[in-house]
N, C-alpha and C positions, 0 to 999 in steps of 0.2 A: 909869280906864276901867271902864265898867260890866261886871259879870260876869253872864251869863245861864246859868241852870241849869234842866234838866228832869230830874226824878227819877221813875222808874217803879216802882210798887209793885204786887205781886200777892198778895192775901190769900185765905185759905181762905174760901169762901162762908159757912161756918157762923159766921164771926166778923165779918161786915160791920159790924154795929152797934158792936162793940167797936173796930174799926178806925176808924170815923167818929169815935167819941168821942176816940180818941187823936189823930187829925188835928185835931179842933176845938181841943183844948188847944194843940197845937203851933203851929197857924196863928195863933191868938189871941195867943200869947206872942211869936212871931217877928215879927209885924207891929209890935210895940212897939219892936223893936231899932233902934238907930241904923244907918243905911245900908241898911235894908231898903226897897226901892222897891216891889216887888210880891212877893206870896207867895200864890199861888192854888192851891186844891185842885180838881182836875177828876176826875170819875168817867167812865170810858170807857162810852159808851152801848151798846157791843156785847159787851164782855167783863166779865161780873159779877165784882166783886172786884178790878178793875184801876183804879188811881188814878194820877194824875200830879200832881206839885207843879211849878208853873211859878214860878220865882224870878228876881228881878232885884235885884242888889245894886249899891250905888254903887261898890264896889271889891272886889278879892280880899281885902284886909285885913278889911273888914266881914264877909265870908263866913267868913273864918278865925275871927273872934271868935264868930260864930254857932255854929261847930262845937264850941266849948268851953262852950256854955250847958247849964245843968241841964235845961231843958225838952227840948232835942234829945237829950241823953243818956237821959232818961227815956223819950222816944218810942221811940228805937232799942231800948232794953232790952225794952220791952213789946211792940213790934211784931214783934221777932224770933221771938216765941213763936207768932205766928199768920200769918206770911208763908209763901207756898208757894214762893217763889223769892227769890234774892238781889236786893236793891234795885239797879237800874241807874241810874247818875247820869251825865249828860252836861253838860259845862261848856264855855262858849265866849264869845267876844267878837263882837259884831255887826260884820259886814264890809260890809253894804250896807243 
């Protein structure tokens, strides 16, 4: 069963270019992973510094493997320094 994920990130406005650079590497590498169906970065058009990752994985197992990748670890480590809030992650399965 496909796993849908929405992750919400809020960055300090002073570090937006750095945040985008971090995301670009993460998205580029994640899209190469087995089981990654969709991995899209969206910038909120009303709240500067707010981004969403929209993810679709073939299975929970594929996402679990993603959680152990070096590129995700590196992203989390570097992003933590410039986030203004804790990352919010929502996971679920399509019901309709």
